N, C-alpha and C positions, 0 to 999 in steps of 0.2 A: 080322150079330150085333151088337147094341148093347153097346158097352163101358161097363161101370159106372164111375162116378166116385166117388172117395173124398171125404169131407167136406172134406179139405184142398184138393182140386182144385176143388170147388164154390165155395170162398171165395176162390180165387186170382184169378179174373176180376173180381169186384166190388172186391177190394182193389187190383188193378192199376188199374182205372178211377178209384178214389178217389185213388190216388197221382198219376195223370196230372192229375186235376182240381186237386188241391192244388198240384202243380207249376206249373200254368198260372196259378193265383191268385197264387202267389208271384212268378212272372215278371212278371205285370201290375203287382203292387205295386212290384217293383223298377224297372219302366219308368215308373212314375208320376213326373211331372215334380216335381222338388224345387225349392224356392224358390231362384231364381238369386241371384247376388251383388248384382245391381241391385235385385231385389225385396226382398231382406232389409235393405238399407241404402238410405236415401234420399239424395238429392243433398246435403241439408243436412249430412250426416255428413262430407262431404269438401269442401264449399264454404262458407267463412265468410260469403260474401255472401248465401247462402240461409239460413244459420242465424241471422245477425244482419242482417236487411234494413233498409234505410233507409226509414222510413215517413214519407210526406208527410202532415202533419196540421196542424190549427189549434191553436196553443198560445199562451199569454200571453207577451208580451215586457215585462219589468218594468224599471223604473229607480227606484232608491231614492235619495231626496234626504236627506242628513243635515241635521238642524236642531238648532242649539245653542239653549240656553235663552235667551240674550240676543240672538238673531238677529232682526232686524227688516226685513231687505231681502236681496235676492239680489245676489251680485257678478256681474260681467260674464261670466266663464267659465261660471258656473252657468246664467245666462240663455241663453247660446249653446247649452249642452248640452240644455236643456229645449226650446229652439226646434228643434234638430236632431231630438230625439225626436218632436216634433210632426210634422215633415216625414216621418219614417219612418212614423208612424201614418197619415198621409194617403196615402203612396205604397205602402206594403207592407201596410197594414191596411185597415179599413173606415172610417177617418176618426174613429172614436170613441176617446177617451182617458178612462180612469177614474182619478180622483185620490183615493187613499185617505189620509185624514188621521187621525192618532191622537187618541183621546179618553181622557182620564184620565191622561195622561203628564205628566212634569215640564215638558216644552217645549210644552204645549198653547197657551199664549199666543203663543209665537213662531210656531207653525204657523198660527194664525189671522192673524197679521200678514203672513206671506209668501204665504198662499194666493192673494190677488189678484194678486201678482206672478207666481206660477206660471201662473195662467190667462192673464195677458197674454203671457208668453213662449210659451205653447202657441199662442195666436192668431197671434203673429208667425210661427210655423212653419207656418201654414196650416190650423190646426184651428178649425172654426167654434165660436162661443160655445155653440151649441145641441148640440154634440157633445162637450162637456166635462162629464163626470158626476162630481159630488162625492159621496163616501161617507166614512163614518167607520168605524174599527175600534177595539175596546176594548183598552186596555193595563192589565194587572193591577198592574204595578209602578209605583207613583206616583213613584218616583225615577228612572225610566228616561227617556231622551231618544229617543223613537221616531222613525223616519224617515217621510217622506211618500213614498208609492209611486205612481208613474205606471205605467199598464199599458194595453196594447192587444193585441188578438188579431191574430196574423199567421200565415201559412203557413210552416212550418219542416220541415226534414228531421230526424227524431229516430231514435235507435236505443235500443230498450228492452232491459232485462234484462242490462245489462253488469255484470260483476263476479261472475257465478255460476260456481262451481267444483264441480259435483256429483260429479265423479270425480277432482278434483285434477288432477295431471299424470302419472298413471300410464301405463305403456306400453300400447300397443294393437297386437295382432298384425295388425290390419287396416290399420294405418298411418293411422288417422283422427286429425284434429286434436283437441286438447282443447277442451272446450266453449266456453271464453271466448276462444279464439284468434280474432283479427281484429276483435273487438268494438270495441276502442279505435280502431282504424284507421277503421272505418266511422263511428263517432261523430265523429271529427275531420273526416272528409270531409263529413259532413252539416253540421257547424258552419261549414266554410269556404266552402261553396257559397253565393254571394250570392243567386241566384235558385233556390229549390228546385224550381221547375217544370222547370228544365233537366234534372233527373233523371228526369222523366216522359217528355219528348219533346224533340227538338231545336228550337231556334228557327227560324223561317222565314228564308230567305235575304233579304238586303237588296237594294235595287235596284242594277242594274249601273251602271257609269260610261260613259255614252254617248260622252264625249270620248275615253276610253281605247280603247273598242271601235272607234271610227272610225279612230284612229291605227293600231291593230293591223291592221285591214282594209286600210288604205292601204299599209302596209308589205308585207303579204302579196301584194297585187296587183302591187306593184313588184318582188317577188322578194327583198325585203330580209329580214334576220333579225328576227323578232318577239320573240325571247326577250330577257330583260334581260342587259345587259353588265356584268360585275363586273370592275372594274380593281383595286380594293383590297378588303380585308376577307375574310370567311370564304368567300364565293362564289368569289373569285379563287384562294384557296388550293386549294379543291376542284378547280377547273378545271385548275390547273397539275399537281396530283397525278394527275388522270385522264389527262393528256396524256403523262405519263412512262411 
């Protein structure tokens, strides 16, 4: 005998299946991978060296020479400084030096008088006469004594966008540094490095000392001590401390 089902009983099974399906969907949604702490924040949020990197690029190196209205020659110290600038242009640049002289300024006559002396000082620093480029720049103020600018392109390490405070110094629950943190340190480091290419890769090792190598090998074969002997100084103090 077949047992009759009420309308409520007939709807119970589909409703149960629907609830099971909905629960499975919710379970899968809960198990879906949430963005991790590493994915949500980049390394630059916690490392100022990544946020303010030192960029190696070619930038102009300038030297402004003040010129008085009655100046007709360069003194010895100024000639030495210009000659040293020319040596830097030859060593650290491409050998070209651009000389920008003012036009329309109050000291224009003085600039014309000392321009040949500037060229001579640059040549004494190793800059070829065909690598000195003379240009003019306009000066709107007729009463101004504008300088002569020497310039050449060189490779430098620079840090851009220092001094930005988008979020001031407010607290951060993630313990992240404020945006401008470390920018000045990076800029100072870039300015102090004499050879910016050292920031890209280390220099190759220089040749060894054959005489010192032979001496060490001879001592080693004779069973003698090859290490340095410190009788005075910091090395001696360290040795005496280590023996106590």
